[in-house]
N, C-alpha and C positions, 0 to 999 in steps of 0.2 A: 476505445478511448484509452490513451496512455495515462500514466499517473504522475506526470511531471509538473502539473499545475495544481497548486493547493486549492484554488477556488472550485475545481471540478470534484473534489473529494469532500464528502460530508459524513458525519457519524451516522451509522446505520446503512451505509452503502455497501453493496456486495463487491468485493475486490479480489484480485489475485496478487499476492506479494511474493517476493523472493526473500527468504530468511538469510541472515548473515552466513550461516553454515552451508547454505545452498548456492551461494553466489558463484562458485566455480562451475557447478553443474547446471545452474539455471532452473532447478526444480521449483515449480510454483505451488504455493499454498493458498487455498481459497478460504475466505472468511468474511466476517462483517466488521466494519471499522467501529472501534470504540473511541479511540483518541487519535488526534492528528499530532504528531510529535515534531515535525519540521515547522519552523517558524517563518522561513522565507517563502515568498510567493511561488517560487518554482525551484526545482532541483533536477539536474541532468540525469541522475540515476533513479529518480522517482522519489515521491514524498514518503517520508518515514511515518508509519502508523502502528498503532497497537490494535490488534483484533480483540473481539469479545472473549476469546479463549486465552488471552494474555500473550500471544506470540507477537513479536515485533519484526517488521521488515519494511522493505520499500515497495511501493505500489507499482506493478507492471501493467496491469489491466484493470479497468473499471467495468464490471459486468453490468449489462442492462437487465433490469428486473422485469 
């Protein structure tokens, strides 16, 4: 599942995000969603979230648990 729709992402979900510094390389970082930062219902580059470890990035994949 991609991370372009806000309703698909909930706090506590396991996701893979791309950090701002990794946008050119496309390296993904795994973590658990703490906060959803994007207010709109969708975003073409992915919904911006804050992980439990404090990193901020856009969701590229929602991992099934």
